[in-house]
C-alpha positions as CSV (number, residue, x, y, z in Angstrom):
1,A,-86.4,19.8,48.9
2,K,-87.9,21.5,45.8
3,I,-85.1,24.0,45.7
4,A,-82.4,21.2,45.9
5,E,-84.1,19.1,43.3
6,D,-84.5,22.2,41.0
7,Y,-80.6,22.7,41.2
8,L,-80.0,19.1,40.7
9,A,-81.9,19.4,37.3
10,Q,-79.5,22.2,36.4
11,D,-76.6,19.8,36.4
12,V,-74.7,21.4,39.4
13,D,-71.6,19.8,40.7
14,A,-72.4,19.8,44.5
15,I,-75.5,20.5,46.7
16,L,-75.1,21.3,50.3
17,I,-78.2,21.5,52.6
18,C,-78.5,22.8,56.2
19,P,-81.5,20.7,57.3
20,N,-84.3,22.0,59.6
21,D,-85.8,18.5,59.2
22,A,-83.2,16.0,58.2
23,T,-85.7,13.1,57.9
24,A,-87.9,14.9,55.5
25,L,-84.9,15.7,53.2
26,E,-83.5,12.1,53.0
27,T,-85.3,11.2,49.8
28,T,-83.9,14.5,48.2
29,M,-80.3,13.8,49.3
30,Q,-80.6,10.2,48.0
31,K,-81.4,11.7,44.6
32,V,-78.4,13.9,44.9
33,K,-76.2,10.9,45.7
34,D,-77.7,8.8,42.9
35,A,-77.0,11.5,40.4
36,G,-73.3,11.4,41.3
37,V,-73.3,15.0,42.6
38,I,-71.4,15.9,45.7
39,A,-73.7,15.7,48.6
40,M,-72.9,17.6,51.8
41,N,-74.8,19.0,54.9
42,W,-73.6,21.7,57.0
43,D,-74.4,23.3,60.3
44,S,-77.0,20.7,61.3
45,N,-76.9,17.0,61.6
46,F,-78.0,14.5,58.7
47,N,-77.9,10.9,58.0
48,N,-74.2,10.5,57.2
49,Q,-74.9,7.6,54.9
50,L,-76.4,10.0,52.5
51,V,-73.7,12.6,52.4
52,D,-70.1,12.6,51.3
53,Y,-69.2,15.0,54.1
54,D,-70.9,16.2,57.3
55,I,-69.9,19.7,58.6
56,I,-71.0,20.3,62.2
57,S,-70.4,23.7,63.8
58,V,-69.6,22.5,67.3
59,D,-69.4,19.3,69.5
60,T,-73.1,19.0,70.3
61,V,-72.6,17.7,73.9
62,S,-69.9,20.3,74.9
63,Y,-71.9,23.1,73.3
64,G,-75.2,22.1,75.0
65,E,-73.4,22.0,78.4
66,M,-71.8,25.4,77.8
67,I,-75.1,27.0,77.0
68,F,-76.8,25.6,80.2
69,E,-73.8,26.3,82.3
70,E,-74.3,30.0,81.4
71,L,-77.9,29.8,82.5
72,A,-76.9,28.2,85.8
73,K,-74.4,30.9,86.4
74,S,-76.9,33.7,85.8
75,M,-79.5,31.9,88.0
76,D,-77.1,31.2,90.9
77,G,-77.7,27.4,90.4
78,K,-81.3,27.4,91.4
79,G,-84.8,28.2,90.3
80,D,-87.4,27.4,87.6
81,Y,-86.4,27.7,83.9
82,A,-88.0,27.1,80.5
83,I,-86.6,26.4,77.0
84,L,-87.5,28.0,73.7
85,T,-86.4,26.1,70.6
86,S,-86.9,26.4,66.9
87,T,-88.9,23.4,66.0
88,L,-89.0,19.9,67.5
89,D,-87.4,18.4,64.5
90,V,-84.0,20.1,64.4
91,A,-81.5,17.4,65.4
92,D,-78.6,19.5,66.6
93,H,-81.0,21.8,68.6
94,N,-82.5,18.7,70.4
95,Q,-79.0,17.4,71.1
96,W,-78.0,20.7,72.8
97,I,-81.1,20.5,74.8
98,E,-80.6,16.9,75.8
99,A,-77.0,17.5,76.7
100,G,-77.7,20.7,78.6
101,T,-80.6,19.4,80.7
102,K,-78.8,16.4,81.6
103,Y,-75.8,18.5,82.6
104,L,-78.1,20.6,84.8
105,E,-79.8,17.6,86.4
106,E,-76.3,16.3,87.6
107,K,-74.6,19.5,88.4
108,Y,-77.4,21.8,89.6
109,P,-80.3,19.8,91.2
110,D,-81.9,23.0,92.5
111,M,-82.8,24.0,89.0
112,N,-86.1,22.9,87.7
113,L,-87.3,22.6,84.1
114,I,-90.9,23.7,84.3
115,S,-92.2,22.4,80.9
116,D,-91.3,20.7,77.7
117,P,-89.3,22.8,75.2
118,V,-91.6,25.3,73.6
119,A,-91.2,25.6,69.8
120,T,-91.3,29.0,68.2
121,G,-90.9,28.3,64.5
122,E,-87.6,30.5,64.1
123,D,-90.0,33.5,64.7
124,Q,-88.9,36.2,67.0
125,Q,-92.4,37.6,67.5
126,V,-93.7,34.0,68.5
127,A,-90.7,33.8,71.0
128,Y,-91.9,37.0,72.5
129,T,-95.5,35.8,72.7
130,K,-94.6,32.5,74.1
131,T,-92.3,34.2,76.8
132,L,-95.2,36.3,78.0
133,E,-97.4,33.2,78.2
134,L,-94.7,31.4,80.2
135,M,-94.4,34.3,82.5
136,N,-98.1,34.4,83.2
137,T,-98.4,30.6,83.6
138,Y,-95.3,30.2,85.9
139,P,-94.9,33.2,88.2
140,E,-91.9,31.7,89.8
141,L,-90.1,31.5,86.3
142,S,-86.5,32.8,86.8
143,G,-84.7,31.6,83.7
144,I,-85.1,31.1,79.9
145,V,-82.8,29.3,77.4
146,G,-83.3,30.5,73.8
147,I,-82.2,27.8,71.3
148,S,-81.9,29.3,67.8
149,S,-80.8,32.8,67.2
150,V,-84.3,34.6,67.4
151,N,-85.4,33.1,70.7
152,A,-83.2,35.1,73.1
153,P,-84.1,38.5,71.7
154,G,-87.7,37.5,71.5
155,A,-87.6,36.5,75.2
156,A,-85.7,39.5,76.1
157,Q,-88.2,41.9,74.6
158,A,-90.8,40.4,76.8
159,V,-88.6,40.5,79.9
160,R,-87.6,44.0,79.3
161,E,-91.3,45.2,78.7
162,Q,-92.3,43.5,82.0
163,G,-89.4,45.0,83.9
164,K,-88.1,41.6,84.8
165,Q,-84.4,41.9,83.9
166,D,-83.3,41.2,87.5
167,S,-85.8,38.4,88.2
168,I,-85.8,36.4,84.9
169,Q,-82.4,35.4,83.4
170,V,-82.2,34.9,79.6
171,V,-79.4,33.0,77.9
172,G,-79.3,32.2,74.2
173,T,-77.5,31.2,71.0
174,S,-77.6,34.5,69.2
175,L,-75.3,36.8,67.2
176,P,-74.1,40.0,69.0
177,S,-76.1,42.1,66.4
178,Q,-79.3,40.4,67.7
179,V,-78.7,40.7,71.4
180,G,-76.1,43.4,71.9
181,D,-78.7,46.0,73.1
182,Y,-80.3,43.5,75.4
183,L,-77.0,42.4,76.8
184,E,-76.2,46.1,77.8
185,D,-79.3,46.4,80.0
186,G,-79.5,42.9,81.3
187,A,-82.4,41.6,79.4
188,V,-80.0,39.0,78.1
189,D,-77.4,37.6,80.4
190,A,-75.2,35.6,78.1
191,S,-75.2,34.6,74.5
192,V,-73.1,31.6,73.2
193,L,-72.2,31.0,69.6
194,W,-69.5,29.6,67.3
195,R,-68.0,31.7,64.5
196,P,-70.5,31.4,61.6
197,A,-68.0,32.7,59.1
198,Y,-65.5,29.9,60.1
199,V,-68.2,27.2,59.6
200,T,-68.9,28.6,56.1
201,Y,-65.3,28.9,55.2
202,V,-64.5,25.3,56.3
203,T,-67.6,24.1,54.3
204,M,-66.5,25.7,51.2
205,Y,-63.0,24.5,51.6
206,V,-64.2,21.0,51.9
207,V,-66.5,21.0,48.9
208,S,-63.8,22.6,46.8
209,E,-61.3,19.9,47.8
210,V,-63.8,17.1,47.2
211,Y,-64.5,18.7,43.8
212,K,-60.8,18.5,42.9
213,G,-60.7,14.7,44.0
214,N,-58.8,15.3,47.2
215,K,-59.8,13.7,50.5
216,I,-60.4,15.4,53.8
217,E,-58.9,13.3,56.5
218,D,-58.1,13.6,60.3
219,G,-55.4,16.3,60.7
220,T,-56.1,18.2,57.6
221,K,-54.9,21.8,58.1
222,L,-56.0,25.0,56.5
223,T,-55.6,28.7,57.0
224,M,-58.7,30.7,57.6
225,F,-59.5,33.9,55.7
226,D,-58.3,35.9,58.6
227,G,-54.9,34.0,58.9
228,T,-56.0,31.7,61.7
229,A,-54.5,28.1,61.6
230,Y,-57.2,25.5,61.7
231,T,-57.1,21.7,62.0
Protein backbone atom coordinates (compact mmCIF):
# COMPACT_ATOMS: atom_id res chain seq x y z
CA ALA A 1 0.00 0.00 0.00
CA LYS A 2 2.80 2.40 0.88
CA ILE A 3 4.66 1.74 -2.37
CA ALA A 4 1.50 2.37 -4.43
CA GLU A 5 0.72 5.59 -2.57
CA ASP A 6 4.32 6.79 -3.00
CA TYR A 7 3.96 6.28 -6.76
CA LEU A 8 0.61 8.06 -6.71
CA ALA A 9 2.34 11.10 -5.22
CA GLN A 10 4.78 11.02 -8.18
CA ASP A 11 1.96 11.69 -10.64
CA VAL A 12 2.17 8.38 -12.52
CA ASP A 13 -0.40 7.53 -15.21
CA ALA A 14 -1.29 4.02 -14.05
CA ILE A 15 -0.88 1.81 -11.01
CA LEU A 16 -1.18 -1.97 -11.25
CA ILE A 17 -1.26 -4.17 -8.16
CA CYS A 18 -1.07 -7.94 -7.76
CA PRO A 19 -2.65 -8.23 -4.29
CA ASN A 20 -1.74 -10.83 -1.69
CA ASP A 21 -4.51 -9.32 0.46
CA ALA A 22 -7.07 -7.55 -1.71
CA THR A 23 -9.18 -6.31 1.20
CA ALA A 24 -6.22 -4.60 2.85
CA LEU A 25 -5.48 -2.71 -0.38
CA GLU A 26 -8.99 -1.44 -1.11
CA THR A 27 -8.40 1.95 0.51
CA THR A 28 -5.23 2.42 -1.52
CA MET A 29 -6.92 1.49 -4.80
CA GLN A 30 -9.78 3.85 -4.03
CA LYS A 31 -7.21 6.67 -3.72
CA VAL A 32 -5.82 5.67 -7.13
CA LYS A 33 -9.29 5.80 -8.68
CA ASP A 34 -10.12 9.10 -7.00
CA ALA A 35 -6.93 10.62 -8.41
CA GLY A 36 -8.01 9.75 -11.96
CA VAL A 37 -5.07 7.37 -12.39
CA ILE A 38 -5.60 4.13 -14.34
CA ALA A 39 -6.22 1.47 -11.69
CA MET A 40 -5.63 -2.19 -12.53
CA ASN A 41 -4.96 -5.44 -10.77
CA TRP A 42 -3.34 -8.46 -12.31
CA ASP A 43 -2.64 -12.10 -11.48
CA SER A 44 -4.87 -12.13 -8.39
CA ASN A 45 -8.49 -11.16 -7.78
CA PHE A 46 -9.56 -7.72 -6.57
CA ASN A 47 -12.81 -5.84 -5.96
CA ASN A 48 -13.65 -5.03 -9.59
CA GLN A 49 -15.57 -1.90 -8.55
CA LEU A 50 -12.21 -0.34 -7.71
CA VAL A 51 -10.27 -1.18 -10.87
CA ASP A 52 -10.60 -0.25 -14.52
CA TYR A 53 -9.52 -3.71 -15.67
CA ASP A 54 -8.95 -6.99 -13.88
CA ILE A 55 -6.35 -9.31 -15.44
CA ILE A 56 -6.70 -12.88 -14.22
CA SER A 57 -4.18 -15.53 -15.25
CA VAL A 58 -6.58 -18.47 -15.51
CA ASP A 59 -10.17 -19.54 -15.00
CA THR A 60 -9.98 -20.23 -11.26
CA VAL A 61 -12.38 -23.19 -11.22
CA SER A 62 -10.84 -24.99 -14.21
CA TYR A 63 -7.35 -24.36 -12.92
CA GLY A 64 -8.15 -25.61 -9.41
CA GLU A 65 -9.71 -28.75 -10.84
CA MET A 66 -6.68 -29.31 -13.07
CA ILE A 67 -4.23 -29.11 -10.16
CA PHE A 68 -6.17 -31.53 -8.01
CA GLU A 69 -6.79 -33.91 -10.92
CA GLU A 70 -3.01 -34.21 -11.24
CA LEU A 71 -2.84 -35.08 -7.55
CA ALA A 72 -5.57 -37.68 -7.96
CA LYS A 73 -3.74 -39.28 -10.89
CA SER A 74 -0.48 -39.45 -8.95
CA MET A 75 -2.25 -40.99 -5.92
CA ASP A 76 -4.30 -43.46 -7.98
CA GLY A 77 -7.46 -41.77 -6.69
CA LYS A 78 -7.14 -42.78 -3.05
CA GLY A 79 -5.40 -41.87 0.20
CA ASP A 80 -4.81 -38.99 2.59
CA TYR A 81 -3.56 -35.64 1.31
CA ALA A 82 -2.67 -32.18 2.62
CA ILE A 83 -2.57 -28.68 1.13
CA LEU A 84 0.20 -26.12 1.50
CA THR A 85 -0.90 -22.61 0.55
CA SER A 86 0.62 -19.12 0.61
CA THR A 87 -1.49 -17.21 3.13
CA LEU A 88 -5.13 -17.61 4.03
CA ASP A 89 -5.98 -14.23 2.48
CA VAL A 90 -5.01 -14.74 -1.19
CA ALA A 91 -8.33 -14.84 -3.04
CA ASP A 92 -7.32 -16.79 -6.14
CA HIS A 93 -5.38 -19.40 -4.13
CA ASN A 94 -8.46 -19.94 -1.96
CA GLN A 95 -10.60 -20.29 -5.09
CA TRP A 96 -8.27 -22.91 -6.58
CA ILE A 97 -8.40 -24.85 -3.32
CA GLU A 98 -12.18 -24.60 -3.06
CA ALA A 99 -12.67 -25.75 -6.65
CA GLY A 100 -10.08 -28.52 -6.36
CA THR A 101 -11.29 -30.00 -3.10
CA LYS A 102 -14.89 -29.94 -4.29
CA TYR A 103 -13.79 -31.69 -7.47
CA LEU A 104 -12.04 -34.45 -5.51
CA GLU A 105 -15.04 -34.92 -3.21
CA GLU A 106 -17.23 -35.53 -6.24
CA LYS A 107 -14.84 -37.51 -8.45
CA TYR A 108 -12.55 -39.30 -5.97
CA PRO A 109 -14.44 -40.16 -2.76
CA ASP A 110 -11.55 -42.33 -1.55
CA MET A 111 -9.27 -39.30 -1.23
CA ASN A 112 -9.26 -37.64 2.18
CA LEU A 113 -8.09 -34.13 3.09
CA ILE A 114 -6.44 -34.59 6.49
CA SER A 115 -6.37 -30.97 7.72
CA ASP A 116 -7.20 -27.38 6.86
CA PRO A 117 -4.80 -25.79 4.34
CA VAL A 118 -1.44 -25.00 5.90
CA ALA A 119 -0.11 -21.47 5.25
CA THR A 120 3.62 -21.08 4.58
CA GLY A 121 3.83 -17.32 3.95
CA GLU A 122 5.40 -17.74 0.49
CA ASP A 123 8.52 -19.18 2.19
CA GLN A 124 10.10 -22.36 0.82
CA GLN A 125 11.89 -23.13 4.09
CA VAL A 126 8.59 -22.92 5.96
CA ALA A 127 7.03 -25.25 3.36
CA TYR A 128 9.85 -27.71 4.02
CA THR A 129 9.36 -27.53 7.80
CA LYS A 130 5.57 -27.79 7.59
CA THR A 131 5.87 -30.85 5.36
CA LEU A 132 8.08 -32.60 7.90
CA GLU A 133 5.50 -31.78 10.58
CA LEU A 134 2.70 -33.18 8.44
CA MET A 135 4.66 -36.35 7.76
CA ASN A 136 5.26 -36.86 11.48
CA THR A 137 1.67 -36.07 12.47
CA TYR A 138 0.02 -38.11 9.72
CA PRO A 139 1.99 -41.32 9.02
CA GLU A 140 -0.53 -42.34 6.35
CA LEU A 141 -0.03 -39.11 4.37
CA SER A 142 0.32 -39.96 0.69
CA GLY A 143 -0.18 -36.68 -1.17
CA ILE A 144 0.62 -32.95 -0.93
CA VAL A 145 -0.66 -30.08 -3.08
CA GLY A 146 1.61 -27.01 -3.13
CA ILE A 147 -0.37 -23.85 -3.89
CA SER A 148 2.05 -20.94 -4.62
CA SER A 149 5.30 -21.57 -6.40
CA VAL A 150 7.57 -22.20 -3.39
CA ASN A 151 5.46 -24.87 -1.72
CA ALA A 152 6.01 -27.81 -4.07
CA PRO A 153 9.83 -27.49 -4.00
CA GLY A 154 9.74 -27.05 -0.21
CA ALA A 155 7.60 -30.15 0.20
CA ALA A 156 9.72 -32.06 -2.30
CA GLN A 157 12.89 -31.30 -0.36
CA ALA A 158 11.37 -32.90 2.74
CA VAL A 159 10.00 -35.86 0.79
CA ARG A 160 13.37 -36.45 -0.86
CA GLU A 161 15.32 -36.25 2.40
CA GLN A 162 13.00 -38.82 3.98
CA GLY A 163 13.20 -41.10 0.94
CA LYS A 164 9.43 -40.92 0.46
CA GLN A 165 9.30 -40.22 -3.29
CA ASP A 166 7.35 -43.42 -3.90
CA SER A 167 4.92 -43.11 -1.00
CA ILE A 168 4.15 -39.35 -0.89
CA GLN A 169 3.10 -37.70 -4.13
CA VAL A 170 3.70 -33.95 -4.52
CA VAL A 171 1.87 -31.75 -7.03
CA GLY A 172 2.25 -28.00 -7.27
CA THR A 173 1.99 -24.71 -9.13
CA SER A 174 5.67 -23.98 -9.70
CA LEU A 175 7.96 -22.94 -12.52
CA PRO A 176 10.14 -25.57 -14.23
CA SER A 177 13.18 -23.76 -12.87
CA GLN A 178 11.91 -24.38 -9.34
CA VAL A 179 10.88 -28.02 -9.59
CA GLY A 180 12.74 -29.43 -12.60
CA ASP A 181 15.27 -31.30 -10.48
CA TYR A 182 12.53 -32.69 -8.24
CA LEU A 183 10.47 -33.81 -11.24
CA GLU A 184 13.41 -35.84 -12.48
CA ASP A 185 13.68 -38.01 -9.36
CA GLY A 186 9.97 -38.15 -8.57
CA ALA A 187 9.97 -35.92 -5.49
CA VAL A 188 7.47 -33.81 -7.48
CA ASP A 189 5.01 -35.71 -9.65
CA ALA A 190 3.49 -32.82 -11.60
CA SER A 191 3.55 -29.05 -11.78
CA VAL A 192 0.75 -27.00 -13.35
CA LEU A 193 1.16 -23.37 -14.37
CA TRP A 194 0.03 -20.81 -16.92
CA ARG A 195 2.58 -18.87 -18.97
CA PRO A 196 3.66 -15.96 -16.73
CA ALA A 197 5.15 -14.00 -19.63
CA TYR A 198 1.79 -14.11 -21.45
CA VAL A 199 -0.01 -12.70 -18.43
CA THR A 200 2.47 -9.83 -18.17
CA TYR A 201 2.27 -9.13 -21.90
CA VAL A 202 -1.54 -9.02 -21.86
CA THR A 203 -1.45 -6.77 -18.79
CA MET A 204 0.91 -4.30 -20.43
CA TYR A 205 -1.13 -4.40 -23.63
CA VAL A 206 -4.31 -3.54 -21.75
CA VAL A 207 -2.79 -0.69 -19.77
CA SER A 208 -1.24 0.83 -22.89
CA GLU A 209 -4.56 0.64 -24.76
CA VAL A 210 -6.44 2.21 -21.85
CA TYR A 211 -3.84 4.98 -21.63
CA LYS A 212 -4.43 5.72 -25.33
CA GLY A 213 -8.17 5.93 -24.68
CA ASN A 214 -9.09 2.63 -26.32
CA LYS A 215 -11.49 0.07 -24.86
CA ILE A 216 -10.80 -3.59 -24.30
CA GLU A 217 -13.88 -5.60 -25.21
CA ASP A 218 -14.89 -9.23 -25.73
CA GLY A 219 -13.16 -10.54 -28.83
CA THR A 220 -10.22 -8.13 -28.70
CA LYS A 221 -7.30 -9.76 -30.51
CA LEU A 222 -3.58 -9.25 -30.15
CA THR A 223 -0.41 -10.99 -31.23
CA MET A 224 1.93 -12.12 -28.45
CA PHE A 225 5.65 -11.32 -28.42
CA ASP A 226 6.33 -14.81 -29.79
CA GLY A 227 3.82 -14.46 -32.65
CA THR A 228 1.01 -16.40 -30.96
CA ALA A 229 -2.48 -15.11 -31.80
CA TYR A 230 -4.50 -14.37 -28.67
CA THR A 231 -8.13 -13.37 -28.02
